[in-house]
C-alpha positions in Angstrom: -80.6 -165.7 20.7 -80.1 -166.0 24.4 -82.8 -164.5 26.5 -81.9 -161.2 27.9 -83.3 -159.6 31.0 -83.1 -156.2 32.8 -81.4 -156.1 36.1 -79.6 -154.0 38.6 -75.9 -154.8 38.3 -73.7 -154.2 41.3 -70.5 -152.4 40.2 -67.7 -153.1 42.6 -64.8 -150.7 43.3 -62.2 -153.3 44.2 -59.8 -151.0 46.1 -62.4 -149.1 48.2 -65.3 -151.5 48.5 -67.8 -149.0 47.4 -70.8 -150.1 45.4 -73.4 -148.5 43.2 -76.3 -149.9 41.2 -76.9 -149.1 37.6 -79.8 -150.0 35.4 -78.7 -152.0 32.3 -79.7 -155.0 30.2 -77.5 -158.0 30.8 -77.2 -161.6 29.9 -78.2 -163.9 32.8 -75.4 -166.4 32.2 -72.8 -163.8 31.6 -73.6 -162.0 34.8 -73.5 -165.3 36.7 -70.1 -166.1 35.3 -68.8 -162.7 36.3 -70.2 -162.9 39.8 -68.5 -166.3 40.3 -65.1 -164.6 40.1 -65.7 -162.5 43.2 -64.5 -163.9 46.5 -67.3 -162.8 48.8 -70.3 -163.4 46.6 -72.8 -166.3 46.5 -75.4 -167.3 44.0 -78.3 -169.6 44.6 -81.1 -170.8 42.3 -81.1 -170.5 38.5 -79.8 -167.3 36.8 -82.7 -165.3 35.4 -85.4 -167.3 37.3 -87.6 -166.4 40.2 -85.5 -168.6 42.7 -82.3 -166.8 41.9 -80.5 -165.0 44.7 -77.3 -162.9 44.4 -75.6 -162.4 47.8 -72.5 -160.3 48.5 -70.9 -158.4 51.4 -69.1 -155.1 51.5 -66.3 -153.5 53.6 -68.9 -151.6 55.7 -70.0 -154.9 57.2 -73.3 -155.3 55.3 -74.8 -158.3 53.6 -76.9 -157.7 50.5 -79.3 -160.1 48.9 -80.8 -159.4 45.4 -83.7 -161.5 44.1 -85.5 -161.7 40.7 -88.7 -159.7 40.5 -90.5 -158.7 37.3 -87.5 -159.7 35.2 -85.0 -157.6 37.2 -82.7 -158.0 40.2 -84.0 -156.0 43.1 -82.7 -155.7 46.7 -84.6 -158.2 48.7 -82.8 -157.9 52.1 -79.9 -156.2 53.7 -78.1 -156.9 57.0 -76.4 -153.9 58.5 -75.7 -155.1 62.0 -72.7 -157.3 61.5 -70.6 -154.6 63.2 -67.4 -155.4 61.2 -66.3 -156.8 57.8 -67.4 -160.4 56.9 -64.5 -162.8 56.5 -66.5 -165.7 55.0 -70.0 -166.8 54.2 -71.8 -169.7 52.6 -75.3 -171.0 52.0 -76.1 -174.6 52.8 -78.7 -177.0 54.2 -77.0 -176.9 57.6 -79.5 -179.0 59.5 -80.3 -181.5 56.7 -84.0 -180.4 56.9 -84.4 -179.0 53.3 -84.1 -175.4 54.5 -81.2 -173.3 53.3 -79.2 -171.2 55.8 -76.9 -168.3 55.2 -73.9 -168.5 57.6 -71.6 -165.5 58.0 -68.4 -164.9 60.0 -66.9 -161.5 60.8 -63.4 -160.3 61.5 -64.6 -159.3 65.0 -65.4 -162.9 65.9 -69.1 -163.2 65.2 -70.8 -166.2 63.6 -74.4 -165.6 62.5 -77.0 -167.9 61.0 -79.9 -166.6 58.9 -82.8 -168.4 57.3 -82.5 -167.8 53.6 -86.3 -168.0 53.1 -87.3 -165.5 55.8 -84.0 -163.6 56.2 -84.5 -163.9 60.0 -81.4 -164.3 62.2 -81.7 -167.7 63.9 -78.5 -167.9 66.0 -75.3 -166.1 67.0 -72.2 -167.4 68.9 -73.0 -165.5 72.1 -71.7 -168.4 74.3 -68.6 -169.2 72.3 -66.9 -165.9 71.8 -63.9 -165.2 69.5 -61.7 -162.2 69.2 -61.1 -162.7 65.5 -62.4 -165.1 62.8 -60.2 -165.5 59.7 -62.3 -168.0 57.8 -64.8 -170.8 58.1 -66.0 -173.7 55.9 -68.7 -176.4 56.2 -68.8 -180.1 55.5 -70.3 -183.3 56.9 -67.3 -184.6 58.8 -68.7 -187.4 60.8 -71.5 -188.9 58.6 -74.4 -187.8 60.8 -77.3 -185.9 59.2 -76.2 -182.3 59.9 -73.1 -180.5 58.7 -70.2 -179.3 60.8 -68.7 -175.8 60.5 -64.9 -175.6 60.7 -63.7 -172.2 62.0 -60.3 -170.6 61.9 -60.4 -168.2 64.9 -57.8 -166.8 67.3 -55.1 -168.9 65.7 -57.0 -172.1 66.5 -59.1 -174.6 64.4 -62.5 -175.4 65.9 -65.1 -177.8 64.7 -68.6 -176.6 65.4 -71.7 -178.9 65.3 -74.3 -177.2 63.1 -77.3 -178.9 64.8 -76.4 -178.9 68.5 -74.5 -175.6 68.1 -71.6 -176.5 70.3 -67.9 -177.0 69.7 -67.0 -180.6 69.0 -63.2 -180.0 69.0 -60.7 -177.2 69.1 -57.0 -177.4 68.6 -54.9 -177.0 71.7 -51.8 -175.7 69.8 -51.8 -172.7 67.5 -53.0 -173.4 63.9 -52.4 -170.1 62.1 -54.1 -169.9 58.8 -56.3 -167.5 56.7 -58.0 -169.9 54.4 -58.9 -173.6 54.1 -60.7 -176.2 52.0 -62.2 -179.5 53.1 -62.1 -182.6 51.0 -60.6 -186.1 50.6 -57.0 -185.8 49.3 -55.7 -189.3 50.1 -56.8 -193.0 50.2 -58.5 -193.1 53.6 -62.3 -192.6 53.8 -62.5 -189.5 55.9 -62.2 -185.9 54.8 -59.2 -183.7 55.5 -59.0 -180.1 56.6 -56.4 -178.4 54.4 -55.0 -175.1 55.7 -53.4 -172.6 53.3 -50.3 -172.6 55.5 -49.5 -176.2 54.5 -51.0 -178.2 57.3 -53.5 -181.0 56.7 -55.7 -182.1 59.7 -57.5 -185.5 59.8 -61.1 -184.8 60.5 -61.6 -188.0 62.4 -58.6 -188.2 64.7 -57.9 -184.4 64.7 -54.1 -184.9 64.3 -51.8 -183.2 61.8 -51.8 -185.8 59.0 -49.4 -183.9 56.7 -47.4 -180.8 56.6 -45.4 -179.1 53.9 -42.4 -176.8 54.3 -44.1 -174.0 52.4 -47.6 -172.7 52.1 -50.1 -174.1 49.6 -51.2 -170.5 48.7 -53.4 -167.7 49.9 -56.6 -169.1 48.4 -57.2 -172.8 47.7 -59.3 -175.2 45.7 -59.3 -179.0 45.2 -59.3 -180.8 41.8 -57.8 -184.0 40.5 -55.1 -182.5 38.2 -52.9 -185.6 38.1 -55.7 -188.0 37.1 -54.9 -190.5 39.8 -58.4 -190.4 41.4 -57.3 -188.2 44.4 -57.9 -184.5 44.7 -54.9 -182.2 44.5 -54.5 -178.9 46.3 -54.4 -175.9 44.0 -53.2 -172.7 45.6 -53.1 -169.1 44.3 -50.5 -166.7 45.7 -50.7 -162.9 45.9 -48.5 -162.5 42.8 -51.0 -164.6 40.9 -48.8 -167.7 40.6 -50.3 -171.1 41.2 -49.0 -174.2 43.0 -50.4 -177.7 42.6 -49.6 -180.2 45.3 -50.3 -183.9 45.2 -50.9 -184.8 48.8 -51.3 -188.5 48.2 -47.7 -188.7 46.7 -46.4 -185.9 49.0 -45.0 -183.7 46.2 -45.5 -180.6 44.2 -46.5 -181.4 40.7 -46.7 -177.9 39.2 
């Protein structure tokens, strides 16, 4: 029988963004599987173990982190000073020093970096202001030690150096998009920045490498559906339909 543990389960009201905590017994793996379906949630560590963290944001602009203690999930930390709704967040070893960072962007143009071990805010984009941030992602684009953060802000794409904390590149022409993924979808060695609107940007030369006549979808993921060794773009639309696009061959496959 799978080990069961007591925890506080966050019950989400999808339309209104409200949240309440209820005491219940729950299966660690089942809770983890359910949490993975929510867009603005992150899990780190092993479900049911002391290193487990469950992170989510709400419409009030708060970030909540729950941690395991005495066999239950308890609120370990809460950020209430974002000032507006978060548009994206991720946890990564941003500086390649073995320390995890929580990076959050907001609809009002803020980028904040927190240390996941201490929950201390380490940095904010006070010098590089944005009016609005729609989304951001992270990847090692240039094969140095640290990661880069790609930001969709003010209808531009910007590449932010995670270590030096400066903008390496920003598009000079409008690049309107609300979502993106980063990965290698063709036969060259560098990664591509895939925008949900159908544009693909080469991460080395910063040019538009490919463009479709219709969007890939509202939310995207990459997977080799065709079995040719290259990742395909899988897009989900508001009506819950799915489009699969093979970039290497330049055609829609599903």
